[in-house]
Structure formats: C-alpha cells, structure tokens
C-alpha positions in Angstrom: -49.1 -12.4 85.8 -50.6 -14.6 83.0 -53.2 -12.9 80.9 -55.4 -14.9 78.6 -58.4 -12.5 78.0 -59.0 -8.8 77.9 -61.1 -8.7 81.1 -58.2 -10.2 83.0 -55.9 -7.5 81.6 -58.3 -4.8 82.9 -58.3 -6.5 86.3 -54.5 -6.7 86.4 -54.1 -3.0 85.6 -56.8 -2.1 88.1 -55.0 -4.0 90.9 -51.5 -2.8 89.9 -52.4 0.9 90.0 -55.3 0.6 92.6 -57.6 2.4 90.2 -61.4 2.7 89.9 -63.5 1.8 86.9 -65.8 4.7 86.1 -67.4 2.6 83.3 -66.3 -0.1 80.8 -63.9 2.3 79.1 -62.4 4.6 81.7 -60.3 3.7 84.7 -59.5 6.6 87.1 -56.2 6.2 88.9 -55.8 8.4 92.1 -54.1 6.2 94.6 -50.9 6.0 96.7 -49.4 4.1 93.7 -50.0 6.5 90.8 -52.1 9.4 89.4 -53.7 9.4 86.0 -56.2 7.4 83.9 -56.4 4.4 81.6 -58.7 4.1 78.6 -59.8 0.7 77.2 -61.2 1.0 73.6 -62.7 -2.2 72.3 -63.9 -2.7 68.7 -61.5 -0.8 66.5 -61.2 -2.5 63.1 -64.0 -4.7 64.4 -62.0 -7.0 66.6 -59.1 -4.9 67.8 -58.6 -3.4 71.3 -56.6 -0.4 72.3 -55.2 0.5 75.7 -54.1 4.1 76.5 -52.3 4.2 79.8 -51.9 7.9 80.8 -50.2 7.9 84.2 -48.9 11.4 85.0 -46.8 10.3 87.9 -45.8 7.1 89.7 -46.0 7.7 93.5 -44.1 4.6 94.6 -41.7 2.2 92.9 -43.5 -0.6 91.0 -42.2 -3.7 89.3 -44.3 -6.2 87.4 -44.3 -8.7 84.6 -47.2 -9.3 82.1 -47.3 -12.5 80.1 -49.5 -13.0 77.0 -49.2 -16.5 75.5 -50.2 -17.9 72.2 -53.7 -18.8 73.4 -54.5 -15.2 74.5 -57.1 -12.8 73.1 -55.0 -11.5 70.2 -52.5 -12.7 67.6 -50.6 -9.5 67.0 -49.5 -6.6 69.2 -48.2 -3.1 68.7 -46.8 -0.9 71.4 -45.6 2.6 71.7 -43.8 3.6 74.9 -42.6 6.9 76.3 -38.9 7.4 76.9 -36.8 6.8 80.0 -38.4 3.6 81.2 -36.8 0.4 82.4 -38.7 -2.1 80.3 -38.0 -5.3 78.5 -39.8 -7.9 76.3 -38.8 -11.4 77.5 -38.5 -14.2 74.9 -37.3 -17.6 76.1 -35.9 -15.9 79.2 -33.9 -13.5 77.1 -34.5 -9.8 77.8 -35.1 -7.7 74.7 -34.9 -3.9 75.3 -37.9 -1.8 74.5 -37.2 0.6 71.6 -38.1 3.8 73.3 -38.3 6.1 70.2 -40.7 4.2 68.1 -43.2 1.4 67.6 -42.7 -2.2 68.6 -44.6 -4.8 66.6 -44.8 -8.4 67.9 -46.8 -11.6 67.7 -48.8 -12.7 70.8 -46.5 -15.0 72.7 -44.8 -12.2 74.7 -43.8 -11.3 78.3 -43.4 -7.7 79.2 -41.2 -6.8 82.2 -41.6 -3.3 83.7 -39.8 -1.5 86.5 -41.2 2.0 87.3 -39.5 4.4 89.7 -41.1 7.0 91.9 -41.7 10.1 89.8 -41.8 8.3 86.5 -44.4 9.2 83.8 -45.9 6.1 82.3 -47.8 6.5 79.0 -47.7 3.3 76.9 -50.2 2.8 74.1 -51.0 -0.8 73.1 -53.0 -2.2 70.2 -54.1 -5.8 70.4 -55.6 -7.3 67.2 -56.0 -10.5 65.2 -54.5 -11.4 61.7 -57.3 -9.5 60.0 -55.7 -6.3 61.1 -52.8 -7.0 58.7 -55.1 -6.5 55.8 -54.2 -2.8 56.1 -50.7 -3.5 55.0 -50.8 -2.5 51.3 -47.7 -4.4 50.3 -49.2 -7.9 49.5 -45.8 -9.6 49.8 -45.1 -8.2 53.2 -48.7 -8.8 54.4 -48.6 -12.5 53.4 -45.1 -12.9 55.0 -46.3 -11.5 58.3 -49.5 -13.5 58.3 -47.5 -16.7 57.9 -44.7 -15.8 60.3 -45.3 -17.4 63.7 -43.1 -15.1 65.8 -41.6 -11.7 65.0 -40.3 -8.5 66.5 -40.2 -5.4 64.3 -38.9 -2.1 65.7 -39.9 1.0 63.8 -38.2 4.3 64.4 -40.2 7.3 65.5 -40.8 9.6 62.6 -41.8 13.3 62.6 -45.3 12.1 61.6 -45.5 9.8 64.6 -44.1 12.4 67.0 -46.9 14.8 65.8 -49.4 12.1 66.5 -48.1 11.6 70.0 -48.3 15.3 70.8 -51.9 15.4 69.6 -52.8 12.4 71.9 -51.3 14.2 74.9 -53.5 17.2 74.0 -56.6 14.9 73.8 -56.1 14.0 77.5 -57.0 17.5 78.4 -60.5 17.2 77.0 -63.6 16.1 78.8 -64.1 12.3 79.2 -66.8 12.2 76.5 -64.7 14.1 73.9 -61.6 12.2 75.0 -63.0 8.8 74.2 -64.3 10.0 70.7 -61.0 11.5 69.8 -59.0 8.5 71.1 -61.0 6.2 68.8 -60.1 8.4 65.9 -56.4 8.6 66.9 -56.4 4.8 67.3 -57.4 4.4 63.6 -54.7 6.9 62.7 -52.0 5.0 64.6 -53.2 1.7 63.0 -52.9 3.2 59.5 -49.5 4.7 60.3 -47.7 1.6 61.6 -49.3 -0.7 58.9 -47.9 1.8 56.4 -44.5 1.5 58.0 -44.7 -2.3 57.9 -45.5 -2.1 54.2 -42.0 -0.7 53.6 -40.0 -3.4 55.4 -37.5 -5.5 53.4 -38.5 -9.2 53.8 -35.9 -11.7 54.9 -36.4 -15.4 55.7 -34.5 -16.5 58.8 -33.7 -20.1 59.9 -35.2 -19.3 63.3 -37.6 -16.8 64.8 -35.7 -16.6 68.0 -32.4 -14.6 68.4 -29.8 -15.0 71.1 -29.3 -12.3 73.7 -25.9 -11.7 72.2 -27.4 -11.2 68.7 -29.9 -8.7 70.1 -27.2 -6.8 71.9 -25.1 -6.7 68.7 -27.8 -5.4 66.4 -28.9 -2.8 68.9 -25.3 -1.7 69.3 -25.0 -1.3 65.5 -28.3 0.5 65.3 -27.1 3.0 67.9 -23.8 3.5 66.1 -25.6 4.2 62.8 -28.0 6.7 64.4 -25.0 8.6 66.0 -23.1 8.8 62.8 -25.6 9.5 60.0 -23.0 11.5 58.1 -20.8 8.4 57.6 -21.7 5.2 55.7 -21.7 2.2 58.0 -18.9 -0.2 57.6 -20.4 -3.7 57.6 -17.0 -5.4 57.4 -15.9 -3.5 60.5 -19.0 -4.7 62.4 -18.3 -8.3 61.4 -14.7 -8.0 62.8 -15.9 -6.3 65.9 -18.6 -8.7 66.8 -17.4 -11.9 65.3 -20.6 -12.7 63.4 -20.6 -13.8 59.8 -21.7 -11.0 57.4 -24.7 -12.9 56.0 -26.0 -13.8 59.5 -25.4 -10.2 60.7 -27.4 -8.7 57.8 -30.1 -11.4 58.3 -30.7 -10.8 62.0 -30.5 -7.0 61.6 -33.0 -7.0 58.7 -35.4 -9.4 60.5 -35.6 -7.0 63.5 -35.5 -3.6 61.9 -37.1 -4.4 58.6 -34.1 -3.3 56.5 -30.5 -4.2 55.7 -27.9 -2.3 57.6 -27.2 0.0 54.6 -30.9 0.5 53.7 -31.6 1.3 57.3 -28.9 3.9 57.2 -30.0 5.5 54.0 -33.7 5.5 55.0 -33.0 7.1 58.4 -30.5 9.6 57.0 -33.0 11.1 54.5 -35.7 11.1 57.2 -33.5 13.0 59.6 -32.3 15.3 56.9 -36.0 16.1 56.1 -36.6 16.8 59.8 -33.5 19.1 60.0 -34.7 21.0 57.0 -38.2 21.5 58.2 -38.0 21.8 62.0 -34.5 23.1 62.6 -34.5 25.5 59.6 -31.1 24.4 58.3 -30.2 25.5 54.8 -30.1 22.9 52.1 -26.3 23.1 51.9 -26.0 22.6 55.7 -28.3 19.6 55.6 -26.6 18.0 52.6 -23.1 18.1 54.1 -24.1 17.4 57.7 -25.7 14.2 56.6 -22.8 13.1 54.4 -24.2 13.6 50.9 -21.5 14.1 48.3 -23.0 17.3 47.0 -26.1 19.5 47.2 -27.2 18.0 43.9 -26.9 14.5 45.3 -29.0 15.4 48.3 -31.7 17.1 46.2 -31.9 14.2 43.9 -32.2 11.6 46.7 -34.7 13.8 48.6 -36.9 14.3 45.5 -36.9 10.6 44.8 -38.1 9.7 48.4 -40.6 12.6 49.0 -41.7 13.5 45.4 -40.8 17.1 46.0 -37.4 18.9 46.1 -35.9 20.5 49.2 -36.3 23.9 47.6 -40.0 23.3 47.1 -40.4 22.2 50.7 -38.7 25.4 52.0 -40.8 27.6 49.6 -44.0 25.9 50.8 -43.1 26.9 54.4 -42.8 30.6 53.6 
C-alpha cells in the first residue's frame, strides 16, 4: 500500500484493523481482526506526527506492506517496536530486520513489511517529522551530517531510560481517553528528546553509498549479536574479517554507518551501559559487575564508570540506600 499523506495512513490502518474513528485522534479497534486502540497525534514540534498503535491482541493472522516514498508527508521517521514480531524494512528489495530492542531512525523512502500471527501483541510507536525536527540534536556536526544525508538507517539500543519510558506509556493506556491523549503528547516530546540525544552521540562516518547489500546487513547484525552475547570479551575485528571475508575498513564503515559507532566503540558503550543496569537493577556488587563485564580490575571499572556517568559506582549504590 502506497502512502503519500497522513490521511491516507489513517485510512489504511482503519481498513487493516477494521477500526472505528471516535474522533480525529482516537481509533477504537474491536473487530474480528484485532482488539485495542490507535492514537494519532498531529502537531508535536509544530509539524511532527506521532502514531501510537496499541493492539492488545491480534485475532487473526495479518500480513501487510506499507510504502512511504520520498514524496510523502515527512522527511524523517523514527520507530519503536515491541519484541517478537516478524517485521522488516525493505530497501531496494532487500529485507532489513527490525531491531526489536531499540529505536530505528530512517529517512522517508521506506517500505515496512509486517506479518502478525494470531495472539500477537502489536504496539509500535512511530514519529513522522521534517528536517526541522533534527534541530533538537545538540551535536552540530551530527545534525548537519544527518540533514544533508539523503538516506540512512540508524539502530539505537534500548537503554534503561528508554525501557522506563515504555513502561510508563503502557501505564498511560489505562487512563481515560482525555487524560490519555494529554499524557501521550507529553510522552511524545520525551521520546523525541531521548532519541535526538542518542543521535547526538553517534560517530559520523562517510560512506560511498547509502545502500548496503543484504549480505552486509546480515554480517553487521551477526557481529552485533556476537558482541551483545559476549560483553566480557573485547571483540576481535580481525577474526570478523576472516569469518565474513570483508575488508576491515569496509566492515568498520558499514557497521558504524548503521549503529552509529565503530565495532570497538559500540562494545565499550554497550558494556558500560549494561554494567550500570546490572549494578542498579540486579543489585550486583561492584566487584561482580567489574569482572563479569571483563574489566581488568575494580579500579578500571570505577574509573571508566565515573568518566561516563560523572559519578562513581559506590556513589550510585549509596544513593540507592
């Protein structure tokens, strides 16, 4: 289905889920296809539009494809999807897997393929906005780079901060319709500030092409998975080069252009983030965290932690008491 304006997008979702528009903002879904609701919030940051799909259950299998081309109603797009869904972005007939655990940032020329099974929960959140939305990126160099880049995909991991935001949104959907809309507008601004902050921290890399092959995407997602499964061990880039047969410079370039950091910087950033979460949410000791995540010593961990968060692990634990 080709979508070139926001009204058409509303109509497409209305037909797909056999919903009923209660007003310009709220679609109630209580059909043989699905149960839930969808909120359409126009006007955030002046020109942006947010769509909160909150389907509690899919009642029958549903497969569909949504195409937004470069002449559509937005220039940039940010999505957040719940886990366990069979979903792909499609770029030049190449399927690119949705990154379930975080935020996907793209430009407007995209096609989204979705396959929902009976019993699925479907709760994507989408933000559509023009280039003016990038003004919230505080890093001037990154902002200029993204404003000038015709096509991009950036996958940003789900942080503890983002997970907390998602939990709050789920709670908001238990409120009355009036309070729900007010709160969702506030939460939309929060999400916008969160992901533009994350984008401010990407490492810029200039690539020869904005389009990667299916094999390249498979490789960098494989590497990403290996890194996440072995945060106690420094990634061996030379081993990746030998395993996948891609030149080291090209491998670093395509990884950085998709995840916003070099392979090693991605590892170090994710390692300290997960160490923080283990310290705060799992109540591990500082010594356990330091060695579980491969730091050479407690002192090394504390120094790295303090540099990133501006507070020592000991102070974090003391503040929790």
